[in-house]
DRENLUM-519372 format. One record per residue (C-alpha): x, y, z. Coordinates in steps of 0.25 Angstrom, whole numbers, padded with zeros to 4 digits, always signed. Layout:
REM DRENLUM-519372
XYZ/...
***
This chain:
REM DRENLUM-519372
-0783-0326-0350/-0798-0328-0345/-0810-0331-0353/-0824-0333-0347/-0835-0340-0355/-0849-0342-0351/-0861-0348-0359/-0875-0350-0356/-0886-0358-0364/-0900-0359-0359/-0913-0366-0365/-0926-0359-0361/-0940-0361-0362/-0951-0352-0355/-0965-0355-0357/-0975-0347-0348/-0989-0351-0347/-1001-0342-0344/-1012-0333-0350/-1025-0339-0354/-1030-0337-0368/-1043-0342-0375/-1049-0356-0376/-1040-0365-0384/-1038-0379-0379/-1024-0379-0386/-1011-0382-0379/-1004-0370-0385/-1014-0360-0382/-1021-0357-0368/-1035-0358-0363/-1042-0352-0351/-1052-0363-0352/-1043-0374-0351/-1034-0368-0341/-1022-0367-0352/-1012-0356-0351/-1005-0350-0363/-0990-0356-0364/-0979-0352-0373/-0965-0347-0373/-0961-0335-0364/-0959-0323-0373/-0944-0322-0370/-0941-0337-0370/-0927-0340-0377/-0925-0355-0379/-0910-0353-0380/-0900-0344-0374/-0885-0344-0375/-0876-0335-0369/-0861-0334-0370/-0851-0324-0363/-0836-0324-0362/-0825-0315-0356/-0811-0317-0363/-0798-0310-0359/-0790-0308-0371/-0776-0315-0370/-0768-0302-0371/-0758-0295-0362/-0754-0298-0347/-0755-0312-0343/-0761-0316-0356/-0757-0325-0367/-0753-0314-0377/-0745-0301-0373/-0742-0305-0359/-0728-0300-0360/-0732-0286-0364/-0731-0274-0354/-0734-0260-0354/-0745-0253-0363/-0745-0265-0372/-0749-0274-0360/-0760-0265-0356/-0765-0264-0370/-0767-0279-0372/-0771-0284-0358/-0784-0285-0352/-0793-0287-0364/-0806-0295-0362/-0817-0299-0372/-0831-0303-0367/-0844-0307-0374/-0858-0310-0371/-0866-0319-0381/-0881-0322-0380/-0889-0330-0390/-0904-0334-0387/-0916-0338-0395/-0926-0329-0398/-0939-0327-0390/-0952-0334-0394/-0961-0326-0404/-0975-0323-0400/-0985-0331-0408/-0997-0327-0415/-1010-0328-0405/-1020-0330-0416/-1014-0341-0424/-1012-0356-0424/-0999-0362-0429/-1002-0372-0440/-0987-0376-0441/-0974-0372-0436/-0973-0358-0440/-0958-0360-0443/-0961-0367-0455/-0958-0360-0468/-0969-0353-0475/-0974-0339-0480/-0960-0335-0486/-0953-0340-0473/-0942-0351-0474/-0943-0355-0459/-0931-0347-0454/-0930-0334-0447/-0921-0324-0454/-0918-0314-0443/-0910-0305-0453/-0922-0303-0462/-0930-0290-0463/-0943-0297-0460/-0940-0310-0451/-0950-0321-0452/-0952-0330-0440/-0962-0340-0444/-0971-0345-0456/-0981-0333-0459/-0992-0341-0466/-1005-0338-0458/-1019-0344-0461/-1030-0335-0455/-1043-0340-0449/-1054-0330-0450/-1066-0329-0440/-1075-0337-0449/-1065-0349-0449/-1059-0347-0463/-1044-0349-0465/-1035-0342-0475/-1021-0338-0477/-1017-0324-0472/-1015-0314-0484/-1000-0312-0479/-0998-0327-0479/-1002-0328-0493/-0993-0317-0497/-0981-0324-0490/-0983-0336-0499/-0990-0345-0488/-1000-0350-0499/-1013-0356-0497/-1008-0370-0492/-1012-0369-0477/-1000-0379-0474/-0991-0367-0477/-0997-0359-0465/-0992-0359-0451/-1002-0350-0444/-1017-0350-0443/-1022-0337-0439/-1035-0340-0430/-1048-0332-0431/-1050-0320-0422/-1058-0328-0412/-1048-0339-0410/-1040-0341-0397/-1025-0342-0397/-1019-0355-0401/-1004-0352-0400/-0995-0349-0388/-0989-0335-0386/-0975-0340-0391/-0968-0353-0395/-0953-0357-0397/-0956-0359-0412/-0954-0344-0416/-0944-0335-0409/-0939-0321-0410/-0925-0317-0414/-0914-0323-0406/-0906-0315-0396/-0891-0315-0399/-0880-0305-0394/-0866-0304-0391/-0859-0293-0382/-0844-0292-0382/-0834-0283-0375/-0819-0281-0376/-0813-0275-0364/-0799-0272-0358/-0794-0270-0344/-0781-0261-0342/-0774-0260-0330/-0769-0245-0329/-0764-0245-0314/-0765-0254-0302/-0779-0249-0299/-0784-0243-0312/-0790-0252-0323/-0796-0248-0336/-0806-0257-0344/-0809-0254-0358/-0822-0261-0364/-0828-0263-0378/-0841-0269-0377/-0851-0273-0388/-0866-0277-0386/-0873-0285-0396/-0859-0286-0403/-0863-0294-0415/-0875-0284-0417/-0885-0295-0418/-0899-0290-0419/-0910-0295-0410/-0925-0292-0412/-0932-0304-0405/-0935-0298-0391/-0946-0287-0394/-0949-0292-0408/-0955-0304-0414/-0962-0310-0426/-0976-0304-0430/-0987-0313-0424/-0999-0307-0431/-1004-0316-0442/-1011-0306-0449/-0998-0298-0451/-0991-0300-0464/-0978-0300-0456/-0983-0311-0447/-0971-0320-0442/-0961-0309-0446/-0953-0298-0439/-0945-0286-0444/-0932-0284-0437/-0930-0270-0441/-0943-0267-0433/-0938-0274-0421/-0938-0267-0407/-0925-0260-0403/-0927-0267-0389/-0923-0280-0395/-0908-0278-0394/-0897-0269-0397/-0887-0267-0409/-0872-0268-0406/-0867-0259-0395/-0852-0256-0392/-0847-0248-0381/-0833-0245-0375/-0830-0244-0360/-0819-0239-0351/-0819-0243-0337/-0808-0240-0326/-0806-0248-0313/-0798-0243-0301/
***
C-alpha cells in the first residue's frame, strides 16, 4: 500500500506602488507635487493560500492488506484501485475601494442594517458598513438618502464613509486588506483502477470530479459595489456574478489502454 500526501501553506503580501494622483499630502494617497506614488494591495493579492493533495492506494487485492489471497476474476476486480484529491483554500482578493470618499472609521463595524459579518449565502451579500455622509460642492454635509433608508440615522458617529465634493482629490488607496472578496475554495477528486489484462496490456478506468463539493465562487470578476451614490453600496448579488469566476461540479469518466 502506498500513500502520498503533500501540503503547502503560503502567506503573501503584494503592495505595488505607482501612478500619481492629485495633490494630497496624505500618506494613504498620492501626490505628483510631493513625489508620492499611489500604494495599495495588488488586485489579486491573497493573504493565505493552503493546498493539499494526496494519492492513496486502496488496500485491496494482490499484495495488499485485504484480499491478497484472491485469484482470478475476483483478484482483478479488487486490485489496483487508487484515490486522489487536490484541495485548495485561499483568502479572497482585496476589493476595490471607492475613490471619492474618506473612511471615517473601520468600514467593517456594524451599521446600516449590517451586523459586521459577511454572509456569502445571502441573496444580497454585504461587505461593509453602508452608511455614507455626502459633502456637496458648497461644503455642506448630510447623510445620503439611501443611508437614512437603511437606518443609519442622523448621528454621524454611525457613519463609516464621507463622500467628498466633486472637486476633491482621492484620499484612499486603490485597495486594502480590510475588505476582501469571496474566498476561493475547491476540491477535485478521482477514483481510478488499473487492471493488468495481459503481460503487455493494461487498462485504466478513471472517475473524476472537478469541484467535487460544488462550492460556489464569485470573487474573481465580481466585487462589492463601490459607488457611494448607489443604494446597493457595499453589497453584491451572487446571482448576477460572472460565469468566469468558477464552474459547478463536473464529473467525467475515462478509459485508457497501455501497451
